[in-house]
PDB file of N, H, CA, C and O in Angstrom:
ATOM      1  N   MET A   1       7.593  -5.750  -3.687  1.00  0.00           N
ATOM      2  CA  MET A   1       7.490  -4.356  -4.001  1.00  0.00           C
ATOM      3  C   MET A   1       7.168  -3.610  -2.714  1.00  0.00           C
ATOM      4  O   MET A   1       6.341  -4.055  -1.918  1.00  0.00           O
ATOM      5  N   GLU A   2       7.811  -2.496  -2.521  1.00  0.00           N
ATOM      6  H   GLU A   2       8.482  -2.134  -3.167  1.00  0.00           H
ATOM      7  CA  GLU A   2       7.601  -1.673  -1.339  1.00  0.00           C
ATOM      8  C   GLU A   2       6.554  -0.594  -1.649  1.00  0.00           C
ATOM      9  O   GLU A   2       6.672   0.132  -2.636  1.00  0.00           O
ATOM     10  N   VAL A   3       5.535  -0.502  -0.794  1.00  0.00           N
ATOM     11  H   VAL A   3       5.440  -1.092   0.008  1.00  0.00           H
ATOM     12  CA  VAL A   3       4.484   0.495  -0.959  1.00  0.00           C
ATOM     13  C   VAL A   3       4.392   1.295   0.330  1.00  0.00           C
ATOM     14  O   VAL A   3       4.258   0.725   1.413  1.00  0.00           O
ATOM     15  N   ARG A   4       4.464   2.611   0.215  1.00  0.00           N
ATOM     16  H   ARG A   4       4.573   3.074  -0.664  1.00  0.00           H
ATOM     17  CA  ARG A   4       4.319   3.499   1.370  1.00  0.00           C
ATOM     18  C   ARG A   4       3.010   4.257   1.236  1.00  0.00           C
ATOM     19  O   ARG A   4       2.700   4.815   0.184  1.00  0.00           O
ATOM     20  N   ILE A   5       2.243   4.267   2.331  1.00  0.00           N
ATOM     21  H   ILE A   5       2.495   3.814   3.186  1.00  0.00           H
ATOM     22  CA  ILE A   5       0.931   4.900   2.324  1.00  0.00           C
ATOM     23  C   ILE A   5       0.913   5.982   3.389  1.00  0.00           C
ATOM     24  O   ILE A   5       1.136   5.708   4.568  1.00  0.00           O
ATOM     25  N   GLY A   6       0.646   7.209   2.972  1.00  0.00           N
ATOM     26  H   GLY A   6       0.465   7.432   2.015  1.00  0.00           H
ATOM     27  CA  GLY A   6       0.464   8.312   3.898  1.00  0.00           C
ATOM     28  C   GLY A   6      -1.007   8.458   4.222  1.00  0.00           C
ATOM     29  O   GLY A   6      -1.855   8.425   3.330  1.00  0.00           O
ATOM     30  N   ILE A   7      -1.310   8.620   5.502  1.00  0.00           N
ATOM     31  H   ILE A   7      -0.621   8.647   6.227  1.00  0.00           H
ATOM     32  CA  ILE A   7      -2.692   8.729   5.947  1.00  0.00           C
ATOM     33  C   ILE A   7      -2.908  10.114   6.535  1.00  0.00           C
ATOM     34  O   ILE A   7      -2.063  10.619   7.274  1.00  0.00           O
ATOM     35  N   GLN A   8      -4.038  10.728   6.207  1.00  0.00           N
ATOM     36  H   GLN A   8      -4.724  10.318   5.607  1.00  0.00           H
ATOM     37  CA  GLN A   8      -4.346  12.074   6.686  1.00  0.00           C
ATOM     38  C   GLN A   8      -4.332  12.111   8.208  1.00  0.00           C
ATOM     39  O   GLN A   8      -4.838  11.197   8.859  1.00  0.00           O
ATOM     40  N   ASN A   9      -3.754  13.164   8.773  1.00  0.00           N
ATOM     41  H   ASN A   9      -3.342  13.906   8.243  1.00  0.00           H
ATOM     42  CA  ASN A   9      -3.695  13.424  10.209  1.00  0.00           C
ATOM     43  C   ASN A   9      -2.921  12.369  10.993  1.00  0.00           C
ATOM     44  O   ASN A   9      -3.122  12.229  12.199  1.00  0.00           O
ATOM     45  N   VAL A  10      -2.039  11.626  10.328  1.00  0.00           N
ATOM     46  H   VAL A  10      -1.876  11.740   9.348  1.00  0.00           H
ATOM     47  CA  VAL A  10      -1.180  10.640  10.984  1.00  0.00           C
ATOM     48  C   VAL A  10       0.258  10.953  10.576  1.00  0.00           C
ATOM     49  O   VAL A  10       0.560  11.051   9.387  1.00  0.00           O
ATOM     50  N   GLN A  11       1.141  11.110  11.558  1.00  0.00           N
ATOM     51  H   GLN A  11       0.896  11.030  12.525  1.00  0.00           H
ATOM     52  CA  GLN A  11       2.514  11.495  11.255  1.00  0.00           C
ATOM     53  C   GLN A  11       3.298  10.418  10.523  1.00  0.00           C
ATOM     54  O   GLN A  11       4.052  10.718   9.598  1.00  0.00           O
ATOM     55  N   ARG A  12       3.129   9.187  10.923  1.00  0.00           N
ATOM     56  H   ARG A  12       2.517   8.943  11.675  1.00  0.00           H
ATOM     57  CA  ARG A  12       3.896   8.102  10.313  1.00  0.00           C
ATOM     58  C   ARG A  12       3.178   7.541   9.102  1.00  0.00           C
ATOM     59  O   ARG A  12       1.950   7.548   9.013  1.00  0.00           O
ATOM     60  N   GLU A  13       3.990   7.053   8.169  1.00  0.00           N
ATOM     61  H   GLU A  13       4.987   7.047   8.242  1.00  0.00           H
ATOM     62  CA  GLU A  13       3.425   6.400   7.001  1.00  0.00           C
ATOM     63  C   GLU A  13       3.462   4.894   7.203  1.00  0.00           C
ATOM     64  O   GLU A  13       4.268   4.384   7.981  1.00  0.00           O
ATOM     65  N   LEU A  14       2.591   4.188   6.504  1.00  0.00           N
ATOM     66  H   LEU A  14       1.936   4.602   5.872  1.00  0.00           H
ATOM     67  CA  LEU A  14       2.597   2.726   6.519  1.00  0.00           C
ATOM     68  C   LEU A  14       3.534   2.250   5.422  1.00  0.00           C
ATOM     69  O   LEU A  14       3.496   2.763   4.304  1.00  0.00           O
ATOM     70  N   MET A  15       4.374   1.271   5.736  1.00  0.00           N
ATOM     71  H   MET A  15       4.405   0.854   6.644  1.00  0.00           H
ATOM     72  CA  MET A  15       5.217   0.676   4.725  1.00  0.00           C
ATOM     73  C   MET A  15       4.851  -0.800   4.623  1.00  0.00           C
ATOM     74  O   MET A  15       4.888  -1.526   5.616  1.00  0.00           O
ATOM     75  N   VAL A  16       4.499  -1.235   3.421  1.00  0.00           N
ATOM     76  H   VAL A  16       4.469  -0.645   2.615  1.00  0.00           H
ATOM     77  CA  VAL A  16       4.053  -2.606   3.197  1.00  0.00           C
ATOM     78  C   VAL A  16       4.898  -3.217   2.093  1.00  0.00           C
ATOM     79  O   VAL A  16       5.085  -2.612   1.038  1.00  0.00           O
ATOM     80  N   GLU A  17       5.415  -4.432   2.340  1.00  0.00           N
ATOM     81  H   GLU A  17       5.263  -4.924   3.197  1.00  0.00           H
ATOM     82  CA  GLU A  17       6.084  -5.219   1.302  1.00  0.00           C
ATOM     83  C   GLU A  17       5.031  -6.144   0.710  1.00  0.00           C
ATOM     84  O   GLU A  17       4.433  -6.949   1.425  1.00  0.00           O
ATOM     85  N   THR A  18       4.804  -6.033  -0.579  1.00  0.00           N
ATOM     86  H   THR A  18       5.289  -5.379  -1.160  1.00  0.00           H
ATOM     87  CA  THR A  18       3.775  -6.835  -1.231  1.00  0.00           C
ATOM     88  C   THR A  18       4.328  -7.489  -2.489  1.00  0.00           C
ATOM     89  O   THR A  18       5.293  -7.005  -3.081  1.00  0.00           O
ATOM     90  N   SER A  19       3.715  -8.582  -2.885  1.00  0.00           N
ATOM     91  H   SER A  19       2.932  -8.975  -2.404  1.00  0.00           H
ATOM     92  CA  SER A  19       4.128  -9.263  -4.114  1.00  0.00           C
ATOM     93  C   SER A  19       3.314  -8.790  -5.318  1.00  0.00           C
ATOM     94  O   SER A  19       3.522  -9.270  -6.433  1.00  0.00           O
ATOM     95  N   MET A  20       2.392  -7.854  -5.101  1.00  0.00           N
ATOM     96  H   MET A  20       2.224  -7.464  -4.195  1.00  0.00           H
ATOM     97  CA  MET A  20       1.590  -7.310  -6.201  1.00  0.00           C
ATOM     98  C   MET A  20       2.475  -6.478  -7.125  1.00  0.00           C
ATOM     99  O   MET A  20       3.476  -5.907  -6.693  1.00  0.00           O
ATOM    100  N   SER A  21       2.097  -6.416  -8.393  1.00  0.00           N
ATOM    101  H   SER A  21       1.284  -6.880  -8.744  1.00  0.00           H
ATOM    102  CA  SER A  21       2.822  -5.577  -9.340  1.00  0.00           C
ATOM    103  C   SER A  21       2.381  -4.117  -9.162  1.00  0.00           C
ATOM    104  O   SER A  21       1.366  -3.834  -8.527  1.00  0.00           O
ATOM    105  N   GLN A  22       3.156  -3.214  -9.729  1.00  0.00           N
ATOM    106  H   GLN A  22       3.981  -3.444 -10.245  1.00  0.00           H
ATOM    107  CA  GLN A  22       2.823  -1.793  -9.653  1.00  0.00           C
ATOM    108  C   GLN A  22       1.458  -1.530 -10.282  1.00  0.00           C
ATOM    109  O   GLN A  22       0.669  -0.744  -9.758  1.00  0.00           O
ATOM    110  N   HIS A  23       1.187  -2.179 -11.391  1.00  0.00           N
ATOM    111  H   HIS A  23       1.828  -2.818 -11.817  1.00  0.00           H
ATOM    112  CA  HIS A  23      -0.097  -2.006 -12.081  1.00  0.00           C
ATOM    113  C   HIS A  23      -1.254  -2.472 -11.197  1.00  0.00           C
ATOM    114  O   HIS A  23      -2.291  -1.811 -11.142  1.00  0.00           O
ATOM    115  N   ASP A  24      -1.088  -3.608 -10.502  1.00  0.00           N
ATOM    116  H   ASP A  24      -0.245  -4.145 -10.547  1.00  0.00           H
ATOM    117  CA  ASP A  24      -2.141  -4.124  -9.628  1.00  0.00           C
ATOM    118  C   ASP A  24      -2.397  -3.213  -8.433  1.00  0.00           C
ATOM    119  O   ASP A  24      -3.540  -3.033  -8.013  1.00  0.00           O
ATOM    120  N   VAL A  25      -1.323  -2.640  -7.888  1.00  0.00           N
ATOM    121  H   VAL A  25      -0.395  -2.786  -8.230  1.00  0.00           H
ATOM    122  CA  VAL A  25      -1.478  -1.701  -6.768  1.00  0.00           C
ATOM    123  C   VAL A  25      -2.251  -0.466  -7.231  1.00  0.00           C
ATOM    124  O   VAL A  25      -3.159  -0.004  -6.540  1.00  0.00           O
ATOM    125  N   GLU A  26      -1.893   0.063  -8.390  1.00  0.00           N
ATOM    126  H   GLU A  26      -1.155  -0.312  -8.952  1.00  0.00           H
ATOM    127  CA  GLU A  26      -2.589   1.233  -8.935  1.00  0.00           C
ATOM    128  C   GLU A  26      -4.061   0.926  -9.200  1.00  0.00           C
ATOM    129  O   GLU A  26      -4.927   1.754  -8.916  1.00  0.00           O
ATOM    130  N   ALA A  27      -4.349  -0.252  -9.738  1.00  0.00           N
ATOM    131  H   ALA A  27      -3.646  -0.925  -9.968  1.00  0.00           H
ATOM    132  CA  ALA A  27      -5.734  -0.632 -10.027  1.00  0.00           C
ATOM    133  C   ALA A  27      -6.547  -0.765  -8.738  1.00  0.00           C
ATOM    134  O   ALA A  27      -7.693  -0.319  -8.683  1.00  0.00           O
ATOM    135  N   ALA A  28      -5.965  -1.371  -7.707  1.00  0.00           N
ATOM    136  H   ALA A  28      -5.033  -1.733  -7.752  1.00  0.00           H
ATOM    137  CA  ALA A  28      -6.667  -1.520  -6.424  1.00  0.00           C
ATOM    138  C   ALA A  28      -6.927  -0.154  -5.787  1.00  0.00           C
ATOM    139  O   ALA A  28      -7.997   0.074  -5.222  1.00  0.00           O
ATOM    140  N   LEU A  29      -5.956   0.751  -5.877  1.00  0.00           N
ATOM    141  H   LEU A  29      -5.087   0.566  -6.336  1.00  0.00           H
ATOM    142  CA  LEU A  29      -6.129   2.095  -5.319  1.00  0.00           C
ATOM    143  C   LEU A  29      -7.198   2.867  -6.083  1.00  0.00           C
ATOM    144  O   LEU A  29      -8.040   3.524  -5.471  1.00  0.00           O
ATOM    145  N   THR A  30      -7.175   2.797  -7.398  1.00  0.00           N
ATOM    146  H   THR A  30      -6.491   2.263  -7.895  1.00  0.00           H
ATOM    147  CA  THR A  30      -8.164   3.488  -8.227  1.00  0.00           C
ATOM    148  C   THR A  30      -9.572   2.986  -7.934  1.00  0.00           C
ATOM    149  O   THR A  30     -10.506   3.780  -7.826  1.00  0.00           O
ATOM    150  N   ALA A  31      -9.726   1.685  -7.808  1.00  0.00           N
ATOM    151  H   ALA A  31      -8.967   1.039  -7.897  1.00  0.00           H
ATOM    152  CA  ALA A  31     -11.045   1.112  -7.515  1.00  0.00           C
ATOM    153  C   ALA A  31     -11.531   1.535  -6.130  1.00  0.00           C
ATOM    154  O   ALA A  31     -12.716   1.821  -5.952  1.00  0.00           O
ATOM    155  N   ALA A  32     -10.630   1.578  -5.149  1.00  0.00           N
ATOM    156  H   ALA A  32      -9.668   1.346  -5.293  1.00  0.00           H
ATOM    157  CA  ALA A  32     -11.013   1.956  -3.787  1.00  0.00           C
ATOM    158  C   ALA A  32     -11.424   3.427  -3.717  1.00  0.00           C
ATOM    159  O   ALA A  32     -12.382   3.773  -3.026  1.00  0.00           O
ATOM    160  N   VAL A  33     -10.707   4.284  -4.424  1.00  0.00           N
ATOM    161  H   VAL A  33      -9.928   4.003  -4.985  1.00  0.00           H
ATOM    162  CA  VAL A  33     -11.022   5.717  -4.407  1.00  0.00           C
ATOM    163  C   VAL A  33     -12.326   5.993  -5.147  1.00  0.00           C
ATOM    164  O   VAL A  33     -13.090   6.871  -4.745  1.00  0.00           O
ATOM    165  N   ALA A  34     -12.588   5.256  -6.220  1.00  0.00           N
ATOM    166  H   ALA A  34     -11.968   4.543  -6.546  1.00  0.00           H
ATOM    167  CA  ALA A  34     -13.790   5.472  -7.013  1.00  0.00           C
ATOM    168  C   ALA A  34     -15.067   5.025  -6.293  1.00  0.00           C
ATOM    169  O   ALA A  34     -16.144   5.570  -6.536  1.00  0.00           O
ATOM    170  N   ALA A  35     -14.944   4.045  -5.420  1.00  0.00           N
ATOM    171  H   ALA A  35     -14.069   3.602  -5.223  1.00  0.00           H
ATOM    172  CA  ALA A  35     -16.125   3.500  -4.737  1.00  0.00           C
ATOM    173  C   ALA A  35     -16.519   4.383  -3.554  1.00  0.00           C
ATOM    174  O   ALA A  35     -15.658   4.957  -2.887  1.00  0.00           O
ATOM    175  N   ASP A  36     -17.827   4.490  -3.295  1.00  0.00           N
ATOM    176  H   ASP A  36     -18.527   4.025  -3.836  1.00  0.00           H
ATOM    177  CA  ASP A  36     -18.289   5.170  -2.091  1.00  0.00           C
ATOM    178  C   ASP A  36     -17.893   4.329  -0.892  1.00  0.00           C
ATOM    179  O   ASP A  36     -18.117   3.118  -0.878  1.00  0.00           O
ATOM    180  N   ASP A  37     -17.309   4.959   0.110  1.00  0.00           N
ATOM    181  H   ASP A  37     -17.127   5.942   0.099  1.00  0.00           H
ATOM    182  CA  ASP A  37     -16.831   4.259   1.307  1.00  0.00           C
ATOM    183  C   ASP A  37     -15.865   3.131   0.943  1.00  0.00           C
ATOM    184  O   ASP A  37     -15.891   2.065   1.559  1.00  0.00           O
ATOM    185  N   GLY A  38     -15.013   3.366  -0.056  1.00  0.00           N
ATOM    186  H   GLY A  38     -14.991   4.232  -0.556  1.00  0.00           H
ATOM    187  CA  GLY A  38     -14.061   2.357  -0.507  1.00  0.00           C
ATOM    188  C   GLY A  38     -12.961   2.105   0.497  1.00  0.00           C
ATOM    189  O   GLY A  38     -12.612   2.973   1.297  1.00  0.00           O
ATOM    190  N   VAL A  39     -12.425   0.910   0.443  1.00  0.00           N
ATOM    191  H   VAL A  39     -12.708   0.205  -0.207  1.00  0.00           H
ATOM    192  CA  VAL A  39     -11.316   0.516   1.306  1.00  0.00           C
ATOM    193  C   VAL A  39     -10.192   0.009   0.418  1.00  0.00           C
ATOM    194  O   VAL A  39     -10.401  -0.870  -0.418  1.00  0.00           O
ATOM    195  N   PHE A  40      -8.998   0.565   0.600  1.00  0.00           N
ATOM    196  H   PHE A  40      -8.828   1.280   1.279  1.00  0.00           H
ATOM    197  CA  PHE A  40      -7.816   0.134  -0.128  1.00  0.00           C
ATOM    198  C   PHE A  40      -7.244  -1.076   0.612  1.00  0.00           C
ATOM    199  O   PHE A  40      -6.808  -0.958   1.757  1.00  0.00           O
ATOM    200  N   ILE A  41      -7.249  -2.231  -0.042  1.00  0.00           N
ATOM    201  H   ILE A  41      -7.604  -2.327  -0.972  1.00  0.00           H
ATOM    202  CA  ILE A  41      -6.778  -3.476   0.566  1.00  0.00           C
ATOM    203  C   ILE A  41      -5.489  -3.893  -0.132  1.00  0.00           C
ATOM    204  O   ILE A  41      -5.438  -4.040  -1.353  1.00  0.00           O
ATOM    205  N   LEU A  42      -4.453  -4.078   0.677  1.00  0.00           N
ATOM    206  H   LEU A  42      -4.494  -3.958   1.669  1.00  0.00           H
ATOM    207  CA  LEU A  42      -3.145  -4.423   0.139  1.00  0.00           C
ATOM    208  C   LEU A  42      -2.598  -5.635   0.891  1.00  0.00           C
ATOM    209  O   LEU A  42      -2.310  -5.531   2.084  1.00  0.00           O
ATOM    210  N   PRO A  43      -2.448  -6.780   0.225  1.00  0.00           N
ATOM    211  CA  PRO A  43      -1.890  -7.956   0.903  1.00  0.00           C
ATOM    212  C   PRO A  43      -0.386  -7.809   1.072  1.00  0.00           C
ATOM    213  O   PRO A  43       0.302  -7.329   0.172  1.00  0.00           O
ATOM    214  N   ASP A  44       0.133  -8.231   2.250  1.00  0.00           N
ATOM    215  H   ASP A  44      -0.426  -8.622   2.982  1.00  0.00           H
ATOM    216  CA  ASP A  44       1.573  -8.171   2.444  1.00  0.00           C
ATOM    217  C   ASP A  44       2.209  -9.521   2.132  1.00  0.00           C
ATOM    218  O   ASP A  44       1.507 -10.500   1.879  1.00  0.00           O
ATOM    219  N   GLU A  45       3.530  -9.571   2.151  1.00  0.00           N
ATOM    220  H   GLU A  45       4.101  -8.776   2.357  1.00  0.00           H
ATOM    221  CA  GLU A  45       4.250 -10.789   1.770  1.00  0.00           C
ATOM    222  C   GLU A  45       4.124 -11.905   2.796  1.00  0.00           C
ATOM    223  O   GLU A  45       4.424 -13.058   2.486  1.00  0.00           O
ATOM    224  N   LYS A  46       3.689 -11.591   4.008  1.00  0.00           N
ATOM    225  H   LYS A  46       3.446 -10.655   4.260  1.00  0.00           H
ATOM    226  CA  LYS A  46       3.592 -12.598   5.065  1.00  0.00           C
ATOM    227  C   LYS A  46       2.199 -13.201   5.182  1.00  0.00           C
ATOM    228  O   LYS A  46       1.932 -13.969   6.106  1.00  0.00           O
ATOM    229  N   GLY A  47       1.308 -12.860   4.253  1.00  0.00           N
ATOM    230  H   GLY A  47       1.525 -12.236   3.502  1.00  0.00           H
ATOM    231  CA  GLY A  47      -0.026 -13.436   4.245  1.00  0.00           C
ATOM    232  C   GLY A  47      -1.082 -12.577   4.911  1.00  0.00           C
ATOM    233  O   GLY A  47      -2.257 -12.944   4.908  1.00  0.00           O
ATOM    234  N   GLY A  48      -0.704 -11.454   5.476  1.00  0.00           N
ATOM    235  H   GLY A  48       0.250 -11.156   5.478  1.00  0.00           H
ATOM    236  CA  GLY A  48      -1.665 -10.543   6.098  1.00  0.00           C
ATOM    237  C   GLY A  48      -2.212  -9.550   5.094  1.00  0.00           C
ATOM    238  O   GLY A  48      -1.860  -9.582   3.914  1.00  0.00           O
ATOM    239  N   LYS A  49      -3.077  -8.666   5.570  1.00  0.00           N
ATOM    240  H   LYS A  49      -3.363  -8.640   6.528  1.00  0.00           H
ATOM    241  CA  LYS A  49      -3.643  -7.622   4.718  1.00  0.00           C
ATOM    242  C   LYS A  49      -3.613  -6.298   5.466  1.00  0.00           C
ATOM    243  O   LYS A  49      -3.775  -6.255   6.686  1.00  0.00           O
ATOM    244  N   VAL A  50      -3.406  -5.225   4.724  1.00  0.00           N
ATOM    245  H   VAL A  50      -3.275  -5.260   3.733  1.00  0.00           H
ATOM    246  CA  VAL A  50      -3.497  -3.873   5.251  1.00  0.00           C
ATOM    247  C   VAL A  50      -4.723  -3.243   4.614  1.00  0.00           C
ATOM    248  O   VAL A  50      -4.851  -3.212   3.390  1.00  0.00           O
ATOM    249  N   LEU A  51      -5.631  -2.736   5.455  1.00  0.00           N
ATOM    250  H   LEU A  51      -5.527  -2.761   6.449  1.00  0.00           H
ATOM    251  CA  LEU A  51      -6.851  -2.102   4.973  1.00  0.00           C
ATOM    252  C   LEU A  51      -6.845  -0.644   5.412  1.00  0.00           C
ATOM    253  O   LEU A  51      -6.669  -0.344   6.593  1.00  0.00           O
ATOM    254  N   VAL A  52      -7.038   0.255   4.458  1.00  0.00           N
ATOM    255  H   VAL A  52      -7.181   0.011   3.499  1.00  0.00           H
ATOM    256  CA  VAL A  52      -7.043   1.686   4.740  1.00  0.00           C
ATOM    257  C   VAL A  52      -8.275   2.292   4.082  1.00  0.00           C
ATOM    258  O   VAL A  52      -8.509   2.066   2.895  1.00  0.00           O
ATOM    259  N   PRO A  53      -9.077   3.064   4.836  1.00  0.00           N
ATOM    260  CA  PRO A  53     -10.209   3.750   4.207  1.00  0.00           C
ATOM    261  C   PRO A  53      -9.698   4.692   3.109  1.00  0.00           C
ATOM    262  O   PRO A  53      -8.817   5.515   3.357  1.00  0.00           O
ATOM    263  N   ALA A  54     -10.241   4.573   1.920  1.00  0.00           N
ATOM    264  H   ALA A  54     -10.957   3.904   1.718  1.00  0.00           H
ATOM    265  CA  ALA A  54      -9.737   5.325   0.774  1.00  0.00           C
ATOM    266  C   ALA A  54      -9.840   6.831   0.964  1.00  0.00           C
ATOM    267  O   ALA A  54      -9.006   7.572   0.444  1.00  0.00           O
ATOM    268  N   ASP A  55     -10.842   7.298   1.695  1.00  0.00           N
ATOM    269  H   ASP A  55     -11.520   6.697   2.118  1.00  0.00           H
ATOM    270  CA  ASP A  55     -10.997   8.743   1.871  1.00  0.00           C
ATOM    271  C   ASP A  55      -9.985   9.329   2.861  1.00  0.00           C
ATOM    272  O   ASP A  55      -9.911  10.548   3.011  1.00  0.00           O
ATOM    273  N   LYS A  56      -9.211   8.482   3.534  1.00  0.00           N
ATOM    274  H   LYS A  56      -9.271   7.491   3.412  1.00  0.00           H
ATOM    275  CA  LYS A  56      -8.201   8.949   4.490  1.00  0.00           C
ATOM    276  C   LYS A  56      -6.783   8.894   3.929  1.00  0.00           C
ATOM    277  O   LYS A  56      -5.836   9.297   4.604  1.00  0.00           O
ATOM    278  N   ILE A  57      -6.629   8.400   2.699  1.00  0.00           N
ATOM    279  H   ILE A  57      -7.398   8.072   2.151  1.00  0.00           H
ATOM    280  CA  ILE A  57      -5.300   8.277   2.096  1.00  0.00           C
ATOM    281  C   ILE A  57      -4.835   9.645   1.609  1.00  0.00           C
ATOM    282  O   ILE A  57      -5.541  10.329   0.867  1.00  0.00           O
ATOM    283  N   ALA A  58      -3.625  10.037   2.045  1.00  0.00           N
ATOM    284  H   ALA A  58      -3.051   9.481   2.647  1.00  0.00           H
ATOM    285  CA  ALA A  58      -3.026  11.284   1.593  1.00  0.00           C
ATOM    286  C   ALA A  58      -2.181  11.056   0.337  1.00  0.00           C
ATOM    287  O   ALA A  58      -2.229  11.844  -0.607  1.00  0.00           O
ATOM    288  N   TYR A  59      -1.402   9.959   0.341  1.00  0.00           N
ATOM    289  H   TYR A  59      -1.363   9.319   1.108  1.00  0.00           H
ATOM    290  CA  TYR A  59      -0.585   9.621  -0.824  1.00  0.00           C
ATOM    291  C   TYR A  59      -0.214   8.140  -0.774  1.00  0.00           C
ATOM    292  O   TYR A  59      -0.278   7.503   0.278  1.00  0.00           O
ATOM    293  N   VAL A  60       0.171   7.612  -1.925  1.00  0.00           N
ATOM    294  H   VAL A  60       0.223   8.129  -2.779  1.00  0.00           H
ATOM    295  CA  VAL A  60       0.680   6.245  -2.033  1.00  0.00           C
ATOM    296  C   VAL A  60       1.934   6.310  -2.887  1.00  0.00           C
ATOM    297  O   VAL A  60       1.907   6.820  -4.007  1.00  0.00           O
ATOM    298  N   GLU A  61       3.027   5.795  -2.355  1.00  0.00           N
ATOM    299  H   GLU A  61       3.049   5.382  -1.445  1.00  0.00           H
ATOM    300  CA  GLU A  61       4.308   5.774  -3.061  1.00  0.00           C
ATOM    301  C   GLU A  61       4.675   4.319  -3.339  1.00  0.00           C
ATOM    302  O   GLU A  61       4.812   3.516  -2.416  1.00  0.00           O
ATOM    303  N   VAL A  62       4.831   3.991  -4.615  1.00  0.00           N
ATOM    304  H   VAL A  62       4.720   4.644  -5.365  1.00  0.00           H
ATOM    305  CA  VAL A  62       5.161   2.629  -5.013  1.00  0.00           C
ATOM    306  C   VAL A  62       6.639   2.590  -5.361  1.00  0.00           C
ATOM    307  O   VAL A  62       7.093   3.304  -6.256  1.00  0.00           O
ATOM    308  N   GLY A  63       7.398   1.746  -4.643  1.00  0.00           N
ATOM    309  H   GLY A  63       7.029   1.167  -3.916  1.00  0.00           H
ATOM    310  CA  GLY A  63       8.835   1.655  -4.852  1.00  0.00           C
ATOM    311  C   GLY A  63       9.219   0.496  -5.738  1.00  0.00           C
ATOM    312  O   GLY A  63       8.374  -0.188  -6.315  1.00  0.00           O
ATOM    313  N   ALA A  64      10.510   0.298  -5.829  1.00  0.00           N
ATOM    314  H   ALA A  64      11.197   0.854  -5.360  1.00  0.00           H
ATOM    315  CA  ALA A  64      11.049  -0.777  -6.656  1.00  0.00           C
ATOM    316  C   ALA A  64      10.930  -2.117  -5.949  1.00  0.00           C
ATOM    317  O   ALA A  64      10.827  -2.185  -4.724  1.00  0.00           O
ATOM    318  N   LEU A  65      10.945  -3.169  -6.734  1.00  0.00           N
ATOM    319  H   LEU A  65      11.028  -3.113  -7.729  1.00  0.00           H
ATOM    320  CA  LEU A  65      10.864  -4.526  -6.211  1.00  0.00           C
ATOM    321  C   LEU A  65      12.146  -4.862  -5.456  1.00  0.00           C
ATOM    322  O   LEU A  65      13.245  -4.649  -5.968  1.00  0.00           O
ATOM    323  N   ASP A  66      12.006  -5.392  -4.228  1.00  0.00           N
ATOM    324  H   ASP A  66      11.113  -5.565  -3.812  1.00  0.00           H
ATOM    325  CA  ASP A  66      13.141  -5.829  -3.401  1.00  0.00           C
ATOM    326  C   ASP A  66      14.208  -4.760  -3.240  1.00  0.00           C
ATOM    327  O   ASP A  66      15.385  -5.015  -3.497  1.00  0.00           O
ATOM    328  N   SER A  67      13.818  -3.585  -2.823  1.00  0.00           N
ATOM    329  H   SER A  67      12.862  -3.378  -2.613  1.00  0.00           H
ATOM    330  CA  SER A  67      14.783  -2.511  -2.654  1.00  0.00           C
ATOM    331  C   SER A  67      15.452  -2.560  -1.288  1.00  0.00           C
ATOM    332  O   SER A  67      14.787  -2.727  -0.266  1.00  0.00           O
ATOM    333  N   ARG A  68      16.719  -2.420  -1.279  1.00  0.00           N
ATOM    334  H   ARG A  68      17.259  -2.284  -2.109  1.00  0.00           H
ATOM    335  CA  ARG A  68      17.547  -2.282  -0.072  1.00  0.00           C
ATOM    336  C   ARG A  68      17.306  -3.341   1.000  1.00  0.00           C
ATOM    337  O   ARG A  68      17.040  -2.993   2.151  1.00  0.00           O
ATOM    338  N   ARG A  69      17.388  -4.568   0.666  1.00  0.00           N
ATOM    339  H   ARG A  69      17.604  -4.851  -0.268  1.00  0.00           H
ATOM    340  CA  ARG A  69      17.267  -5.638   1.662  1.00  0.00           C
ATOM    341  C   ARG A  69      18.571  -5.740   2.436  1.00  0.00           C
ATOM    342  O   ARG A  69      19.653  -5.711   1.850  1.00  0.00           O
ATOM    343  N   VAL A  70      18.465  -5.861   3.761  1.00  0.00           N
ATOM    344  H   VAL A  70      17.586  -5.885   4.237  1.00  0.00           H
ATOM    345  CA  VAL A  70      19.628  -5.963   4.618  1.00  0.00           C
ATOM    346  C   VAL A  70      19.457  -7.175   5.501  1.00  0.00           C
ATOM    347  O   VAL A  70      18.353  -7.445   5.975  1.00  0.00           O
ATOM    348  N   GLY A  71      20.531  -7.913   5.732  1.00  0.00           N
ATOM    349  H   GLY A  71      21.428  -7.694   5.348  1.00  0.00           H
ATOM    350  CA  GLY A  71      20.461  -9.043   6.635  1.00  0.00           C
ATOM    351  C   GLY A  71      20.642 -10.356   5.913  1.00  0.00           C
ATOM    352  O   GLY A  71      20.994 -10.411   4.735  1.00  0.00           O
ATOM    353  N   PHE A  72      20.385 -11.423   6.671  1.00  0.00           N
ATOM    354  H   PHE A  72      20.098 -11.378   7.628  1.00  0.00           H
ATOM    355  CA  PHE A  72      20.608 -12.758   6.142  1.00  0.00           C
ATOM    356  C   PHE A  72      19.315 -13.469   5.771  1.00  0.00           C
ATOM    357  O   PHE A  72      19.361 -14.575   5.233  1.00  0.00           O
ATOM    358  N   GLY A  73      18.144 -12.854   6.049  1.00  0.00           N
ATOM    359  H   GLY A  73      18.107 -11.955   6.487  1.00  0.00           H
ATOM    360  CA  GLY A  73      16.851 -13.485   5.865  1.00  0.00           C
ATOM    361  C   GLY A  73      16.512 -13.780   4.478  1.00  0.00           C
ATOM    362  O   GLY A  73      15.437 -14.316   4.206  1.00  0.00           O
TER     363      GLY A  73
END
């Protein structure tokens, strides 16, 4: 699933490919925003993690699973 995260005062957005479901992404975002000094943690498909302070998130766009793959990989 493709997730795009807009961060306040940053021109570029983060794009993360994750194996989490849309519901799980929404739940993680809701929990991070609700907590004081919360951090939105999103694991990527390569085993890494993206951590974003919840108070700096401008928007989160959740896309379709495996959208527009190009190449032989």
